[in-house]
C-alpha positions in Angstrom: -29.7 29.5 -8.3 -31.3 33.0 -8.0 -28.7 35.7 -8.5 -29.1 37.2 -5.1 -28.3 33.9 -3.4 -25.2 33.4 -5.6 -23.9 36.9 -4.7 -24.1 35.9 -1.0 -21.8 32.9 -1.6 -18.7 35.0 -2.6 -18.2 37.2 0.5 -19.1 34.3 2.7 -16.5 32.0 1.1 -13.9 34.8 1.4 -14.7 35.2 5.1 -14.4 31.5 5.8 -11.1 31.1 3.9 -8.9 32.8 6.5 -9.8 30.3 9.2 -9.4 33.0 11.9 -12.0 34.4 14.2 -13.7 37.7 12.9 -12.9 41.1 14.1 -15.7 43.5 15.3 -16.1 44.9 11.8 -16.1 41.4 10.3 -18.5 40.2 12.9 -21.0 43.0 12.1 -20.7 42.3 8.3 -21.3 38.6 9.0 -24.3 39.4 11.1 -25.8 41.5 8.2 -25.2 38.5 5.9 -26.9 36.2 8.4 -29.9 38.5 8.6 -30.2 38.7 4.9 -29.9 34.9 4.4 -32.5 34.3 7.1 -34.9 36.7 5.4 -34.3 35.0 2.0 -34.9 31.6 3.5 -38.2 32.7 5.0 -39.3 34.2 1.7 -38.4 31.2 -0.4 -40.0 28.8 2.1 -43.2 30.8 1.9 -43.1 30.6 -1.9 -42.6 26.8 -1.7 -45.6 26.6 0.5 -47.7 28.5 -2.0 -46.6 26.1 -4.7 -47.6 23.2 -2.5 -51.1 24.7 -2.2 -51.3 24.7 -6.0 -50.1 21.0 -6.2 -53.3 19.7 -7.7 -53.2 22.0 -10.6 -49.5 22.8 -11.1 -48.0 22.2 -14.4 -44.4 21.3 -15.4 -43.3 25.0 -15.1 -44.5 25.1 -11.5 -42.9 21.8 -10.6 -39.6 23.0 -12.1 -39.9 26.3 -10.2 -40.6 24.4 -7.0 -37.6 22.2 -7.4 -35.3 25.2 -8.0 -36.7 26.9 -4.9 -36.2 23.8 -2.8 -32.5 23.7 -3.9 -32.2 27.3 -3.1 -33.6 26.8 0.4 -31.0 24.0 1.0 -28.2 26.3 -0.1 -29.4 29.0 2.3 -29.6 26.5 5.2 -26.0 25.6 4.5 -25.0 29.2 4.4 -26.7 29.8 7.7 -24.8 27.0 9.3 -21.5 28.3 8.0 -22.2 31.8 9.2 -23.3 30.6 12.6 -20.1 28.5 12.9 -18.0 31.4 11.7 -19.5 33.7 14.4 -19.3 31.1 17.2 -16.7 31.7 20.0 -13.4 29.9 19.7 -13.5 26.2 20.8 -11.8 25.2 24.0 -8.3 23.8 23.6 -8.4 20.2 22.5 -7.3 17.5 25.0 -6.0 14.2 23.9 -8.7 11.5 23.7 -8.6 8.8 26.4 -6.1 6.2 25.5 -4.4 8.4 23.0 -0.9 9.9 23.5 -0.6 13.5 24.4 1.2 15.2 21.5 2.8 17.8 23.9 4.2 15.1 26.2 7.5 13.1 25.8 7.2 9.3 25.9 9.9 6.9 26.8 10.0 5.0 23.4 12.7 2.4 23.7 14.4 1.4 20.4 15.3 -2.1 21.6 16.5 -4.4 18.8 14.3 -2.7 16.1 15.8 -2.0 12.7 17.4 1.4 12.5 18.3 3.5 9.5 20.7 6.4 10.3 23.6 6.9 12.7 23.3 6.8 16.5 24.7 10.4 16.5 21.5 11.7 14.9 19.9 14.4 17.0 16.3 13.4 16.1 15.0 9.8 16.3 11.7 8.9 14.5 10.2 5.7 15.8 7.4 4.5 13.6 4.7 1.8 13.9 3.5 0.6 10.5 1.4 -2.1 8.8 2.5 -3.2 5.3 -1.1 -3.5 4.2 -2.1 -0.1 5.5 -2.5 2.4 2.6 -1.7 5.4 4.8 1.6 3.7 5.8 2.5 3.3 2.1 1.5 6.9 1.4 3.7 8.4 4.1 6.8 6.6 2.7 7.4 9.4 0.2 7.3 12.0 3.0 9.8 10.0 5.0 12.1 9.7 2.0 12.0 13.5 1.6 12.8 14.0 5.3 15.7 11.6 5.0 17.2 13.6 2.1 16.6 16.9 3.8 18.0 16.1 7.2 20.5 13.5 6.3 22.5 12.2 9.2 20.7 14.5 11.7 17.7 12.2 11.7 17.4 8.4 12.1 14.4 6.1 11.5 13.4 3.2 13.7 10.8 0.6 12.4 8.3 -1.1 14.7 5.6 -3.5 13.5 1.9 -3.3 14.0 0.2 -5.7 11.6 -3.5 -5.0 12.2 -5.8 -7.9 12.6 -8.1 -6.9 9.7 -5.2 -6.9 7.3 -4.7 -10.6 6.6 -1.4 -10.2 4.7 0.1 -7.7 7.1 1.6 -10.3 9.5 3.1 -12.4 6.7 4.6 -9.3 5.1 6.1 -8.3 8.5 7.6 -11.8 8.8 9.1 -11.4 5.3 10.7 -8.1 6.3 12.2 -9.6 9.4 13.4 -12.7 7.5 15.1 -10.3 5.1 16.6 -8.5 8.0 18.5 -11.6 9.0 20.4 -11.2 5.7 20.8 -7.4 6.1 18.1 -6.4 3.6 15.3 -5.3 5.9 14.9 -1.8 4.5 15.0 -2.9 0.9 12.4 -5.6 1.5 10.4 -3.1 3.4 10.3 -0.8 0.4 9.3 -3.7 -1.8 6.4 -4.5 0.5 5.1 -0.9 0.6 5.5 -0.5 -3.1 3.4 -3.7 -3.8 0.7 -3.6 -1.2 -1.8 -5.4 -3.3 0.5 -8.2 -4.2 1.7 -9.5 -0.8 1.7 -13.2 -1.6 4.2 -15.8 -0.4 5.3 -16.4 -4.0 6.1 -12.7 -4.4 8.0 -12.7 -1.1 10.2 -15.4 -2.5 10.6 -13.7 -5.8 11.6 -10.4 -4.1 14.0 -12.2 -1.8 15.7 -13.7 -4.9 15.8 -10.3 -6.6 17.4 -8.7 -3.6 20.1 -11.3 -3.6 18.9 -13.2 -0.5 19.4 -16.9 0.0 15.9 -17.9 -0.6 15.9 -21.3 1.3 17.2 -19.5 4.4 14.7 -16.7 3.9 11.8 -19.2 3.8 13.1 -21.0 6.9 13.5 -17.8 8.8 9.9 -16.8 7.9 8.7 -19.9 9.7 10.8 -19.1 12.8 8.4 -18.4 15.7 11.0 -16.0 17.2 10.2 -13.5 14.4 6.5 -13.5 15.2 7.3 -13.1 18.9 9.4 -10.0 18.0 6.6 -8.5 15.9 4.1 -9.1 18.8 6.4 -7.4 21.2 6.5 -4.4 18.9 2.7 -4.4 18.9 2.5 -4.7 22.7 4.9 -1.8 23.1 2.9 0.3 20.8 -0.4 -0.5 22.6 1.2 0.5 25.9 2.2 3.9 24.4 -1.2 4.4 22.7 0.1 3.8 19.2 -2.8 1.6 18.3 -3.4 2.7 14.7 -1.0 3.0 11.8 1.1 4.8 10.9 2.1 6.2 14.3 5.2 8.2 15.0 7.2 9.3 18.0 9.7 12.0 17.2 12.2 12.2 20.0 9.4 10.8 22.1 6.7 13.2 20.8 3.6 11.6 19.2 2.5 12.3 15.7 -0.4 10.3 14.3 -1.1 9.3 10.8 0.2 10.1 7.3 0.3 13.8 8.0 1.6 16.6 5.6 5.3 17.0 5.2 5.1 20.4 7.0 3.8 18.8 10.2 6.8 16.5 10.3 9.2 19.3 9.6 7.7 21.5 12.3 8.1 18.8 15.0 11.5 17.7 13.8 12.8 21.3 13.8 11.4 21.9 17.3 13.1 18.7 18.6 16.3 19.5 16.7 16.6 22.8 18.5 16.2 21.1 21.9 18.7 18.5 20.9 21.3 21.1 19.9 20.8 22.8 23.2 21.6 19.5 25.0 24.8 19.1 22.9 25.7 22.7 23.7 25.5 21.7 27.4 27.9 18.8 26.9 25.7 15.9 26.0 27.3 13.7 23.4 25.2 13.4 20.2 24.9 9.6 20.6 23.4 10.2 24.0 20.8 12.9 23.1 18.0 10.5 22.5 18.5 8.6 25.7 18.7 11.8 27.7 15.6 13.3 25.9 13.3 10.3 26.7 14.8 9.4 30.1 12.0 11.0 32.1 9.3 10.3 29.5 6.0 8.7 30.1 5.9 4.9 29.7 2.2 4.6 28.9 -0.8 6.7 28.0 
């Protein structure tokens, strides 16, 4: 790359790194860079055109020079796009897409008879829809484990199923988790399933059940119980109604958070909801009633 082009890249990258909109002085500096980049693009494009005119007689050196110049033009075009984006006015505030939950709204996410980890006095309830064959669901488990350690009894976790149709082993895995639940080993089986996403076979379900100390014959019989599949389908229907169609999907005291997001995003929303919950407790609401009070007037669908 010509040295003059390389020098342009450094201040541009520094300007873009902040992620903020430029001040007047920054804007003028960016405009000067834009003018310089545009001039260099024109100059290089003209040079490429000259080389094209010499195409019939050009040697290897000319061909090499032309290739370098073409690469340089591409770099300059990218710089122009970055500069123009940097100088553009701020975008309008994002609105939730149709059929997607509004992250600022509170939804009435009923726990029902779902598996719960944590006390009913927890001030923050995280209801999560997952798929045992979804790689993002497995990835977020480490984040949830950190949150469990950090917040302790102040946060509880509620599991809902959403085995997606394009994951053929997701439904059998969900059935295995629910069958283990009948012997009080839901969360341990759930961990096994997430830890072994590429090995979700019936034989492994039985092997893990035995390893967890379950009565294997009862486990196998329960897996075939149609009531378990009905329960899983009810979870899915509830999630669809609330707009939690993909996995993983979370509602934190009724507030939607989509996907395997960074730990900081979970903390921010938990802390915000924790503060609201403590306010309710200060007004006389019992801790074990905080969640019900919080979601009482929440939306029931997207």
